[in-house]
N, C-alpha and C positions, 0 to 999 in steps of 0.2 A: 715160322719166325717167332723168336722169343718175345714175351710181353715186355713192352717198354716200361722201365722202372718208374715208380712214383716220383722219385727225386734223382736227379743226376748232378753230381758234383764233378767239375773238372779237377785235375791234379794241379799242383802249384806249377808244374812245368808247362801245363797247357794254358795257363793264364796269359792274357794279352800283355805284352811288354810295351805297347804303344797305345796312345790315344788316337782316335781318328777325327780329323777335321773335315766335317761334312761340307764346309764351304768350298773346299778345293775341287769338288766334283759338281758343284752347282753351275749350270750353264750361264745363268744370270745370278750374280752375287746379290746379297742383301744390300740395300742402299746404305751409304755411309752414314755414321753418326754426324750430327752437325753441331758446331760450336753455337751455343744459344745467343752469344753476343754478335758474332759475325755472320752466322748462317752459312759458313764455309765448312767443308768436311773437316772433322776433328783429326788432328795429327796425334801420332802416338805419344809424343812428349807432352802434349796437353793433358793426357790422362795421368801423368806421373804424380801430380799433387794429390790425387785421390787413390790410385791403385799402385800396387807393387809394379816395378818396371817389367819384370818377366811376364806378369799377368797382362799388363797393358800391351805387350808385344803379342801375346797369344790372342788378345782381343782383336787386334788389327790384322792378323795374319790370315789372308784369304787363299793362300797358295799351297802351303805345306800340308800334304795329305796326312802324314803320320808323324806324331811327335813322341819321342821317347819318354816313358814314364820314369822319373828319377828313381834311383835305387832305393833311397830312403822312403819314398812313397810306396814303392812296390813292397818293401818290407812291412810297412804299416798295413797295406791292403791284406797281406797274408794273415793278419789277425782275425779277419772276418770274411775274406774272399778266398776262393770263388764262392759266389752265392749260388744256391741251387736252381736249376730249371726243373719245374714240377709239372707232372701230368695230373689234371684235375679229374681223375676217374669218377670219384663219387659225385661231383657236380654234374658231370656228363650224364651219369645214370639218373640223377634226380630230375634233370631237364628232359630226359628221354630223347636226346639229340644224337644224330650220327656224327656230329662234329667232334674233332679232337681238340681239347682245350689245354693249353700249356700256360704256365705263368712263371715269370722270373721273380723270385722272392728276395727282396732287398732288406728285410727286417731283422736279419741275424746279426745285429750289433746293438750296443747299448743305446745309441741314438734312436734306434727303431726304424730307420729309414735309409733311403739311398743317399741322403744328403752328405754323409761322411765321405763319399767318393771325391767330392770337390773340396770339402772342408779341409781334408788333410793336405791336398795339393796346394791350396791357397795359403794355409798356415806354413807349409814348408817353404814356399817362395818368399813369404814375409820374413821368416827366420833367416833365410839365405841373404836377404838384403840388409839384415842387421836391425830390423824393426823391433820395437818393444811392445807395441799395442796394436790392436785391431778393433774396429767397430763394425757392426752389422745390424740388420733388422731381422725379425722373424715373425711369421704369421701364426701358424699353429704350434710352432715351437720345435719342429724337427730340425730345421736348419740351425737355430740357435743352440740346440743341444749338441748337434754334430760339431759345430765350430768350436764350442766350449771344450769338447773332448780333444779336438785337434790342437787347440791353443795350449791346453794343459800339457799335452804331450811334448810340444815344442817350446814350452816355457814362455808363452806370450800372454799378456793381459788382454782381456776381452770385455767390451761393453755391448750388450745386446738390447736394442730397442724393440720391444715386443708389442704387437698390436694389442691395444687395450682390452678389447673384448676377449681375445684369446688368453691374455694375461689373467683375466678374471675367471675364464672357463677352465683353465688348465694350470692350477697352481703347482702341480707336481713337475711340470716342465721347468718352471722356475727353480724348483728345489734341486733338480738334477744339474741345471746350469750352474747354480751356486755351489753345488757339491764339488764340481771340478773347477772352482775359483772364477767363474764368469760372473759379471755383474748384469742384472736385468733391470731395465727401466720401462714401465708401461708407457706406450706412445699413443697419442701425442703427450709430451711432458713439458714441464716448466724449466727443464735443464738446458734447452737450446732456444735460440731465437726463432727457428722454424716452428718448433713445438708451441711456443708461446703465441705466435701469430695464428696458428691453426686453432688453438683453444680460444683465442679472443674472438675469432670469427664463428667458431662452432663449439661452444663450451660443453655441449652434451655429446660430442662425437664419440663413437665407439672405436675410432681409429681405422687405419688402413695401412697396407704395405707401403703405399706411396708416402704417407705421413712418416712412417718409421724410417724409410730410406732417407728422406730429407734430414731427419735428426741425426742419423748415423753418419751421413756424409759431412754434415756440419761439424760434428764431433771429431771426425777424422782430420779435417783440414785445419782445425784450430788446436790440435794436440800434437806436441813434438813426437817424432819417431812413431807416428801412427798412420795407418792407412785403412781404407774402407774395403770390405769384401762383400760380395753378393752371392746368394745361394741359388739364384735362378736367372732366367732371361738372357744374361750375357753370353756372348760367343764362347768365352773361356770356360764357363760352367758347363755348357753343352759338350764342349770338348772333353772335359774330365769325366763327364757322365757317360761318354761313349763306351766306357768299359762294360756297362750293363749290356748294351747291344752286342758288343764284340764277344763277350762270354756266351750270350744267348745263341748267337750264330754258330759258334764253335760246338756248343752242346747239341744243337739241332742237327748239325752235320754228322756228329757222332751217332745220332739216332737215325740218320738217313731220312730226315724230314725237313720241311721248309714251310713257313707260315703262308697261308693264303691271305690272312688278315692279321695286322698288328694293331693292337688297341692300347692306348695309354691315356691316363688322366692328364688334363691340361690346365695349368694355372699360369705360371710364368714360362714353363716349358722345359725345365731341367730334366726331369725323368723321361718325359716323352721324347725329347731330343736325343737323350742317351740311348733309350731302348730302340728307337727306329734307325739309328745312325747307319749300321751296316746294311740294313734292308733297304733303306732309302738310297744308299750307295749303289746297290744292285739295280734299283729302279732308275736312277739317273744315268747309269752306264749301260742300261739295256740288258742286263743279265737276268733279271726277273721283274715281275710286275705285281708285287703284293699290294693289297689295299692297306692304306695307313689311315687309322681313325683316331681322332682326338676327341676325348669326352670331357666337356667342361660343365661347371655348374650353371643352371639356368639363372641363378641369382647374380652371376658375374660373367656374362656371355661375350667375352671379347672377340672370339673368332666368329661366332654365328650371328652376332648383332653389332659388333664393333665396326669401326671405320679404319681402313688402311691409310694411315696418315702419320706424319711426323708429330711426335708428342714427347713431353718430358717423361722421364722414367719415375719421377717423384712428384708428390703433391706440392712441395715447396718451390718447384720450378727452378732448381739449381743444377740439375744434371744436364749432360749433353742431350740433344734431341735424337730420338731413334724412330725410324719408320717401322711401324708395326701395326697390327690390329689392336685397336685401343678403344676404351670406353671414355677416354679423357682422364687426365691425371687428377682432375677434381672429383671424379666419381668415387663415392664411398659406398661399398657394397653393404648389404644387410648383414648383421652380425650372426650369420647362421653357422652351420657346422661344416661348411666347405673348407674352412681352415686355410691351409696354405694355397688354395686355388683362388683366393680372393684378391688377385692382382688385377689392376685395370688394363694391363696390356699383355701381349704375347711376345715371346722371344722373336727378334727380327729374323733369325734363320727360319723358324717355323712359319712366321707370318708370310715370308716370301714364298716358301714352298706351298703353303695353302693358297696364296694369291695366284700362283702359277698352276694350280690344279693337281699338284702331286699328292695331296692328302685331303681327307674329308674331316668334318667336325660336326658333332652333335652336342646339344645342351640338354641336361636332365635335371629334374627337380630333386631336392634332397630326400623327400620321402621315398621316391623310387630308388635312390641311391642306397638308402639304408635297408630297404627291402632286399636288395641284392646282397648287401653286406651280411645281413642276418642269415640268408640262405647259404652263402659261402662259408660263414663261420660254422654253421651246423654240419655242412658236408665235408669241409676240408680242415676243420679244427684250428684255423687261424683266425683271430679277430682282426679284420683289416682296418687300417686307418680310413677315416671318411674320404680323404683324397683318393686313396687307392680304390675305394669302393666305386668311384665313378668309372674306373676302367673295368671293374667287375661287372657293373651294370651294362657297359657297352659290349663286353664279351658275351654275357648272357643273352643279350638281344640278338647278337650275331648268331649264337648257337640255336636260338629259337627259330630264327629264319631258316637255318639249315634243317631244322625239324620239319618245317612246312614244305621245303623244297626237296628234301631227301638228300641234299648234298653233304658229303662227308668232308667238309673243309677243315683245315688246320688253323686254329686260332691261337695267337700268342698275345698275352697281355702282361702288363707290368704291375706287380703287387709291390708298391713302393715302400710299404712299411706297416707296422702294427698299430692297432687302435686302443692300446691299454691305457692311454692318457686321455681318451675321448669318451669316458664312461658317462659324462653328463649328456652327451649327444645320444648315446645308445639308450640311456634312461628315458630321455625325451621321446625317442621313437617307440620304445617298448610300452610306454605309458599312454601313448596316443597324443602327447602334447606337441609333437613336432609339426610344424607348418611349413608351407612353401611360400617363398617370395620370388616372384618374377617381375623385374623392374618394367615399368611402363615405358612407352616411347618418350613420354614427357620427362620421366626421370633420367633416361639416357641422354636426352637433349641437353641437360644441364652440363654434363661432361663434354659433349660434342661442341657446345657453344664456346667453350674455353680452350679449344685446340689452338696452338700458336699459329699466328699468321707469319708466313715466310715469303718475302717478296720473290716473285718469279717461280716459286715452287708450290706454295700452299697459301693461296690468297684468302 
């Protein structure tokens, strides 16, 4: 048998033409979002003040299995897709493992991450609706960068509320966003009522994705011809990101292989949900039974230490309520280098799958994450983003277990992006200044104590 190539690219003709809606095959659907005023299931039209109508429809659609990717989006994808499926031969050798390690590399675009897959879709639907402006939040900056590129392409104005600690740690993310005409505001800010309230209560806060979401939503609903878009968590985002998994599955079929274990980093759930989508489909329909492993930061452990409950998606408590694994919308994670994984909750789809036992989760400290990142960079010549390095850590740990047992398992993980804007973090690790923070039970209780009370559902 011929040696499997280091990198396999699909042809344009082999690229998926449809997104896959994982909810359609879930035997039990995620619980519906609730209107925070009435505590009744949110109706599609109630989302229209915040989201584009087409995206609101995708958000609520639990039944349609496959949704056609618009031609304009497919053409945009062809500028940087298909992304390669790679075999980590050098990493396997360095670990001395019999495991076969594959990774899907999503960093081959200017944004440096998988986020562009949904950004272009959301910008396209906004343009189709005749909108002029979009708002969003960003943590580490990948989403803000990707959306700025997509908005520039479609001629839309964009305001990005960037988590303050990341804004200060990664000035060049701001520079890229501004290069393609996006506006960046460190969050929390004095430009919104939500931001001012947060700063009044916590003047020294380093910010959180929940804070930034509050500001972005407020900006959207108070600006004419403007809507809000989100880079993770939502059903529509996981739908768009399914192209990652669909391409991966096609490529692995061409190689006549299939993963025993699929590993992804987990913050809000966009890349993880996208990567696992077709493999979870096989699991739900009984065609295969791969292990699915989510790797999250120990500093923001929503799956491993959170509660499965209805919660606000933002700190300002203005969004609909979603049932998810959450640390509480009031939880503010430590300003470490987990970046885009510092969200207080997990996507409702993934939360439901985890709750029902279809996937596993582990939490890891950032020094162990960067240990894995450095090893990967040395062996595979790609400097990974800190978020991606959580998946690398998980894949390495799986491969080392194979070394102990002698099992030649096939491991697939998602390399969501590059770390070239994260040199402050690498410098901290290389110099020995990086530390770990694992929140105490008392710290987590602050967020749990403020979970909303819902009569008859969550007392």
